[in-house]
N, C-alpha and C positions, 0 to 999 in steps of 0.2 A: 551587565548581563553575562551569563556563563557561556564560554566558548571552548571548543577544543580544536586542535589542528588536524587536518586530514593527514594520515600517515603517508599518503602518496605524494602530495605536492604542497602541503602546508596551508591549504585553503582553510580559513576560519569558519567553523560550523557552529551555529548557535544551538544549544540544547536546553531542555527543561528537565527538572528532577523533582517530582512532586511526591509528597507522602513521607512516612518515616524511613530512615536509612536502613532499618532492620526488617522492613516488610518484604513479602514475596515480590519479586521483581518482574515487571512487565515493561517491555521495550516496544514502542510503536514506531512503525516506518510508514511514511505518508504516501498518499497518492501523488501523481503529478499535479503541479500548480499550487497545492496547498502546503502550509506549514503545520506545525503541531496542533494549531487551533482546531483542525478538523476532528480531533479526537476528544473534544471537550465533554461529550456526553458519556464517554468511557473513562477517560483519565481522571477527571475530577471526582466522580463517585468512588472509583476504586481507591484513589489516594485517601479519600475521607475514611474509607473502610479499613485502612491500614496497609494497603499495597504500596509498593514503591513504583511509581509510574515515570518512565523516562522516555523522551522522544527528542528528535532533532530536526532542524530545517535542512533539507537537502541543499547541496551547493546550487547556487542560482535561485534559491527559493527563500521566501520569508526574510529572516534577519541574518542569514548566512551570506558569505561573500558572493559577489557577482563575478563569475569567472567565465572564461571562454571554454576551457577544456575540462576533461574529467567526467563526461557524461556517458562513457562506455560502461557496460554493466560491471566489469571487473573493478573499476575505480569506485563506482557507486557502492558496490558490495564492500570494498575495503573501507569506505567511510563508515558503514554500519559497524564493521568489526572494530574500527578505530574508536567508536563511542564505547563499545563494550569494554575495550582494553583501557581506555582513558579513565573510566569509572571503576575498573576492575570488578565487573559484574559477573555473577555466576548463578546457575540455577534459573536462568532467564526463560520467561515465556515471551517469544518473539512474535509480534503481531504486525502483519503487513496488509496494506490495501492497494489494489490495482497494480500498477507497475512496481510498487513497493514489495509485492510478494515475490517478484523476480529477484529483487535485491536481497531479500531474505534467503531465498534458495541459493543464490550464488555465494552469498556470505558463508553459508554453512558448508557448501561443497568445496569452497576455496580455502576456508580457514578452520574447518572442523566444528564439531558440535560440543566441545568440552564445556563451553560456557552456557549452552542453551539446553533446557530441559524439554521444551515442547514448542511447537509453532502453530500459529493460527493464520490462515490465508483467507482474507476477507474480500469478497468481490474481486478476486485476483485475476491479473492478466496471465499469470503463470498457469500452464506451461507455455502459452503463446497461442493466440487466436488465428494467426496468419497461416495460409497454406504453405506446406513444406513437404519434403520428400517423405517424411514419416507422419505427415498429417495432411493428407490430400483433401480432407473435408473442410479445411480451414478457409478463412476469408481470403479473397483475391488480394494479393499485395498491392495491386493497382488501386483498389478501392481505399485501402488504408492511406496510401500516398496521396490520393485525391483529398481525403480529409485533412491530411497534414498541410496540403497546399492552401486549403481554406483557412487553416489556423495562421499560416504565415502571411496571408493576404490581409486578414482582419481578425485578429484574435479577440478583440472586444466583442464583435458579433458572434464569433465562435462560442464564447462563454455564455452569452445571453441566449442564443438560439438553442444551445444544448442543455440548458438547465432543466427544462421540463422532463426530457427523457432521462437525464442523469439521475434525477430523483423519482422518476416514474410518477409524476404528480397527477397524471390523468387516471390513475388506478386507485381503487379504494384502499384505505389504510395508509396512504402516503401523504397525509396532511402536514404541510409545513407552512409557516407564515410567509407572506411575501417579503417581509423584512428579513427573515432568516435567509431565504433564497438569494435575495439581493446582496446580503452581506457575504455570502459564499462566492457569488460572482465577483464581488469586489476583491475578495481574498485571492482569487485566481491571478489577479494582476500583481500579487506579491512574487510571482515567478517571473523571471526575465524572459523576454522574447527568445533569447538564445537557449535558455534552459528548457522552456516549454517545447520549442521546435526540436531540440536534440532528443528529448524523451519521446516525442512522436516518432522520430526516425528509429529510435531503439525499439519501440513497440512494433514497428513494421517488419522487423526481422527477428523478433523474440522467439526463442525456442530453448527452453530449459527442461524439456521432457526427460532426457536421459538423466539429468541431475535429480529430479524429483524421485526417481526410482531408487536412488542411493540414500535417501534420507530416512533412515530407520529409527525414527523417534516419534512420539505421539504428535499427531497433526490434526487440527480441526480445520475443515474447509467450509466456509459460509458463503452462500451465493444466492442471488435472487433470480426468480424465474423470468423477469423482464429486464435483465441487465443488457442494454444495447451496446455498452462499451466493451464488455467482455462476456459474450453470450455463454450461458450456462454450459451447454453441451460441448463447447469448444475449449472451455477453460476450467471452471470449477469442477465439473463432473469428471473430466479427464484427469485433473490433478488428484482427486480423491482416489481414482482407480490406479494411478501410478504410484502413489505413496504407499509404502509397505504397511504403515500403521495409520492410515487416514480415515477420518470420519466426516461424511458430508452432511451438512444441514442446509436444506433448501428453504428459502423464505418466499412464500407465495406472494406474487405481485410486486416484489421488491426490485428496485433498480440498482444501479451502480452506487448510488449514494445511500445505501441502507444503513450506514453508520449514523445517519440522522433520522431517516424515516422509521427505522426499526431499532432505534437506539436502546430501548429498554430490553428488547429481546436479545440483541447482540451482547449487551452487558451481562444478562443472565447466563447466556451460553458461554461467555468467557469465564465467568465465575465458576460455573460447573466444570468446565474443562480444566481450570487450574486447580480445582479441588481433587482431581483424580490422582491416584498414586502413580 
């Protein structure tokens, strides 16, 4: 299996590289808990159509090394940049989901945009949902920490109990088979307890609002109206307003897991976004 080493500490990170080497390049950055398999409804069709689709398993996730350190946002962003440099990619469309959107933002503000042509923030945690000095309407940090404590106490129950709201399964248009939902719950255990808890702690303090305002490149923001993990008004809508060249697309009734429930729509929106000059 292909691996590259983190430029920070040598952690081995597993990556996938689908489609023709000469295709337009799309790099996917995952949500917490998942590996690259979360993007199957986007990566496989795009690769079949001639795009080059690249993704990697975050440290402590999937087939990448189980490590204790490196879950700060700078190191996670450096790992994203390390993949771009390892494969010498340019003209990239960089697509992130959930906490992965913060890694995308920090990667670009930390390493520059020379290799990246555009970004897509899908159900993003960026700029941060938690209350801060410049975001007084945000979620109480104590509430986020309480959720993190539930995770640390019984992450198996955390994943099972959260699945319905993650995919907004009680709302029309979000039909997924029980088998698929169960498979994604199982995939969550591909992240180590350390990795999952560390990302929860990161989300509790996340604030990349000043960085979003510096990203003057085409940006697509996709968000669901019923995202309970990253409420629309606290994250996606704010991100689109902060980005100098941001476009917001709101999916009615969609939850955090819209990459599955609204797979075809997301795929079409990504195609349209990448076709722009």
